[in-house]
N, C-alpha and C positions, 0 to 999 in steps of 0.2 A: 849326366848320363848320355850326353850327345856324343856323336862319333868323334867330334873334334877333341873333347876332353878325354875320351878313352884312348885316343891315339897319341896323346902327348908323351906318355912315358909308361914304363911297366908299373903295375900297381905295387904299392908299399904294403908290407905285412903289418897288421895292427893287432896287438894283443886283444883278445876278445874279452871285454868286460862291458857291463851295461853303460852306455853313454847316451847322452841326449843331444839334441840340436835345437837351437832357437826356432820357434815358429814351425815352418815346414821346410827348413833349410837342409834337406838331405844332401844337397850339393857339397856341403862341408865335409862329407865323408867320401867324396870322389877320390879315386886312386887308392883307397884302402881295401885290403882283403883281410877277412877275419883269420886270426891265427890263435888256436887251431880252428880248422874248418868245423862248421856245426854238423850235428846229426840232423838229418832231414827225413821227414815222413811225407810221401806223396799220397794223397787221398784221392782215389779215382772213383767217381760216382758212375754207376752202370745200370742200364735197364734195357734188355733185349737188343744188344748191339755187339754180338760176339766178334764179328769181323773187325769192327771199328776198335773194340777193346784190344784185339790181338795186335793191331797196328800200334796202338798207344803203348802197350806193354813192351813191344819190340823196340819202340823208340826210347822208352825208359831204361831198357837194358843197355843202351848205347850212351848213356849220360857220362859226361866227363867228371862228375862229382865222384869221389872215392866210393866204391861199392860197399865197403864196410861201414860207411857213414850214411847209407841210403836204404830206406825201407819203403816198400810200396804196399798200400792197403787198398784193395778193391772192395767197394761196398755195393752190393746188389740190392736194388730197390724192389725186391719181390718179383723178379722175372719168373715166368712159368717154369723154366729150367735154369738152375744156377749156372753162371758162366764157368768156362774152363779157364784156369790160370796156370802158368808154369810153376814149377817148384821154386820156392823162395818168395813167392808172392802170397801175402796174407789175404784171404777172402772171408768177408763177413756178410751176412745176409739178413735183411729185415723183411717182415711180412708185407705182402702186397695189400696196402690200404690206401691206394691212390698215389698221386704224385707227391712223393715225400723227399724231395731233394735236400731240404734243410735237415731233416732227420737223418738222412743217409750221411751227409757230411759230418754231422755231430757224432754219429756212430763211428765213422772213420777216425775222427779225432780221439775218441775214447779208446779205440782199438790200436792206437799208434803210440810211439814213444819218442819221436824226434823233437829236438829243440825248436826247429823251424818246421812249419806246416805249409805244404804246397797243395793246391787243389786243382784238379783237372777233371773234365768230363771225359767219358769213355771214348767219345768221338773226336778228341782233340789231342793230337800226337805232337810231342815236343821235339825240337831240334836238340842236338847233343849237349849244348851249353845251357840249356834252359834251367835246370836245377841250380847250377852254380850261380847264374845271373840272378835268379829269383831269390836265393837264400842269402846273398851277400848283405844287403841292408838290414833285414831282420836280425841277422847274427850280430851286427854292429850296434844297432839301435833297436831295442826291443819293441818300441812303439811303431816301427816302420811297417806300413802296409803297402805291398808292391803288387802292381798289376802288370802282367806280361803283355806281349803283343800277339793277338790272335789273328791269324790269317786264314783264308778259306781256299779250299781246293776240291776238285772233283777227283777222288781217288778210285772211281769205278774202273775195274780192270787192272789196277796197280797192285802188285804183290804186297802183302801186309808187312813183310820184312824189308821192303825197299826203303832206303834212306829218305826220310821225309824232307830233309834239307835240300835234297836234289829233286825229288818228285813234286814237292809242293809248288815251287816256282814254275815247273813245267805245266802244271794243271791248275794254275791259280784262278780263282774266281774273284769278283769285286769284293773289296772290304768296305765296311760302313764308313763313308766319308766323314760323317759328322763326328765320329770318334777319333779318326786320325786328325781332323781339324782341331778338335779339343786338346789333344795331346800337344800338337804343334803350338797352339795359342797359349797354352799354360806352361810351356817349356817342360813337357813331360811331368806335369802336375806339380812342378816346383811352385807355381803361382796358384795353389789351390785355394778354394774358398768354400763357403757353406753348401754349395751345390755341386762340388766336385765328386761327391759320392756317385753321381751318375756315370762316371768314367771308370768305375771299378767293376770289372767283369769277373764273376765268380768262377768261370771256367778256367781262368788263368790267374790265380790269386795266391799270394803268400803272406804269411805273418809269423811272428813268434808264437809259440804255444803259450807263453806267459801272458802275452797281450790278449790273445783270444780268451783265455780264462778270465782275465780282468774285465773285459767288456761283455763277455758272454758269447755263446755260440750262435748259430743261425736260428732264426725264429721259426719254430716248427708249426706255427699257425699258417704259414704259407703252404698251401696244398694244391696250387695250380702253377702253371709255367710262369716264371719271371718274377722279379721283384725282391726275392729273398737276399740276393747279393747286395742290392742297393740299400735295403734296410740295414743290413749288417754294416756296410761301409759308412752309412750315416751315423750309426751308433758308435762305430770305431772313431770317426772324425770327432764327434762330440766327446769321446773318451780320451782324446789326446793323440790320436794317430798322426803320423807323418805319412802323407800319401805320396807315392812315387810311381811313375810309369817307367818300365825298363824295356827300351826298344830292342835290346839284344836278346831278350828272352822270348823267342818266337815259337809258337805252337800252332799247328795246322788243324783247323776244323774240317772234317770231311763233309762238305756240302756248303750251300750258300748261307749267308747271314740270315737271321730270322726274318728281317724285313724283306729279304729277297725270295722267300718261300711262298709258294702259291697257297693261299688260304682265304676263303671268303670271310672267315671269322677272325682274321688277324687283327683288325682294328678293334673289334669287340674285346678280344683278349687283352690288347694293349690298354684299353680303357679300364678293364677290370684291374689290371696291375696299377694303373695310375690312381684309381679310386682308393685302393688299399693304402698305397704309399702316401696319398694326400692326408690321410688321418694319422700317419706315423711320423712324417717328416714335416715339421712345422715352419720351415723357413719360406720366405717370399719366393715365389716361382715354383714352389712345390705344394704349398698348403692351399686350401680353398680361399677364394677371395672374399666370400661372405659367410659361408658356413664355418663352423668350428670343428677342428679335428680333435682326436682323442689325446694328443700330446701337446702341451703348451710350449711355446718357444721361449717365453720369458716368465720367470718366477719373481714376483715382487714381495718382499717381506718387510712389513712395518713392525718394528720391534716394540714400540710403545707409543701411546698417545695420551695426552692429559684429559681429553674429552672426546665424546662421540663426534662433535662438530669438527674438531681438528682432523680426526681420522677420516671423516667423510670428505672434507675438502681435499685432503691429500690424495685419497684413492680416486676421486673423481678426476682430478687433473692428470694423474698417472695413467688411468685407463683411457682418457681422451687421446693420449699419445701412443699407448700400447694396448689397443682394445682386445688383443688375443691373449693377454696375460692372465695368469692366475695370481691373485693378490691375497697374501696371508696377513690377517689383522689380529690383534689381541682378542681373545675370546670374549672379553667383556663388551667390546664394541660391535660384535658380529650382528646383533639384532637390527642395527640401522641399515645393514646391507642384505637383508633377508631376500629381497627381490632379485638380486643379481648372483647367479650361480658361480660367477667368476671369482667372487670374494668368499674366502673360507677362513675358518678359525685356525689358530696355530696347532690345535690338537686334531684337526681333521685329516683323514687318510689321504684326501686329495692333495693336501699340502706335502705330505710325506712322499707321495708318488711324484709330484712335480719337482721336488728336491732331487729326485733320482734321475729325472728325464729332461729337465729344461736345459736349453743351450746356454742361457744367460740368466744370472741371478742379480737382481737389484735390491740391495739392502739399504733400508732407511732407518737410522737410529731413532728418529723422531719425525713427525709430520712435516712435509714440505709442500709447497705450492709450485707446480711446474708452470712457468710463464711462457715457455716456448716449446711446444710439443715436438717440433722438428729436431731441435737440438738433442732432446732425450732420445728420440728414435735414432738419430745419427750415432750417438755414443753407444747405444745398445748394438747397432749394426756393425760397429767397428771392432769390437772385442772378439778375440778368437780367430781372427783372420790376420795373416802376417804375424808379426812378433808382439802385437798388443794383446795382453791378457786381461788387464784390469784398468778401469778408469775410476779415479778417486776425485769426487767433486767436493771442494772445500770452500769455506768462506772465512773471511777475517785473517787471511794470511799476510805475513809481512815479508814474504820471500819475493824474489824477482824471477819467477819462472818464465820459460820461453813463451813468446806470444801472449804475454799477460797472465799466464798460468802461474800459480804459486809453486814454490819449491816443494818437493815431496816432504811430507811431514809437517808442513806449515798450515796454520788455520784449523778450523773445526770441520770435521767431516759432515757433509750434508747427505750424501748418498754415495754408494759404492757399487760399481757395475763390474761383474766378474764373469768370465766365460768358463764354461765347464771344461773346455780344453785345457785352460791354464790350471784349473783345479786338479784335473786328472794327471797332468804332466808333473805337477808339484808332488802329488802323492807317489807317483811312480819313482821319481828320482830323489825325493826328499829335499828339494830346493826350488826356489822361485826363479832361478836364473834364466829359465828358458822362455819366459814371456815377460814383457815389459809392463810396468805399472806407470800410468800417466796421471799426474795430478793437474786438474784444471780448475779454474775459478768458477764459482757459482754465479754466473752471469745470467743464466736462464731458469734458475730455480732458487727458491729461498725457503728458509725454515718458517713455519707458521708460529708467530709469536702471539701469545695471548689467545683470547677467544675470538675467532673471526666472525664477520657478518656474512652468513651464507646467503641471505637475501641480496646483499650488495654484490656478492660474487655471481650469483645466478642472474641478477638483473643487469650486470655489466657496468655498474658504477663504482665498484670497489673490489 
């Protein structure tokens, strides 16, 4: 999506059918325009901003996306007086029960019909090409999640129907540098990773309806300013999203960035947002360093164990490497782990919840002893980023894999590390082709043979 790529040649028409890309490679769809163009619903969240809403609706009336394929839904979050909207704009209202932006967006989705969903705040007016630019990728790849470019301007005294593409640059305010730097460093999110959710801004967001329905709407437990878009973006990433930033999709926010607004409580508000997210986003850099959040990053499942001792040795070495994991063990061995809440039985609801929410799953057909904790941690960290979706650790292979790793399918599986992104993408497209499976030799772990001496293990002599 860089200017250089856009200027090379006119876009090619592409028959619109669900298609996937490996990893996060949205650049493989550069130059393609969906044919036919998608129907688009723009959901505009509003609360007591009539003038700003008027500017945004005037800007939406000037979009170059075909009018017959575009609907606008304004959702009012309980303003004392419902906003005025022009004919042809759908207005829905929810009761004033505090700051309910998530609920408003979800209501807007339910009240709309478009194949592609675009989200705007009432004080964020788009340039004429915004809808077209935002909807292109979600129409081509249903798992694409696109964030536009939000710029800031002081529109005080500017007529609400004045072209924002002209007035915005004339009255521009500073943009958040950290966000521009992040887009630049990641090549417009092409090089996304597990923390790129922080660069998805809900005020200028687009995705397909089918993908939002698959990962779920915005979390309505968020009832204060900020965080609901990052939680959704994290859930979308874990659910197989392709994240992309579209520089050409510019929308102008009336007023400074949040960090530039005067507020003695600003840091306290930001801390409140961080506290909530730290319990929901379990990756390093977002989760607590010592405390445990509500959502496990890794789920470990031990399918079977011949004895309590073999199960105990396996779980102890795994948790030494992955202390924040939830470990599922056969119910018959659960009593020996009674003191550790991280270890649950296969029939426990905690296991079912972790299956739905963990970023990575480690499956152990039988007990293993992890000899090198760093190697297990590295393997767990590598899946789901880039094109790697699964790591299969095997022993006894006769293959000649690259760098000493066995050929795929060779040897006996010791453990399997699988990202939720790969799992979700496979469900969406019915194929494993969009993420790689890498087979590696079990040089840092081994199956537990026979009954081990736990005293020797704990004492360090065996």
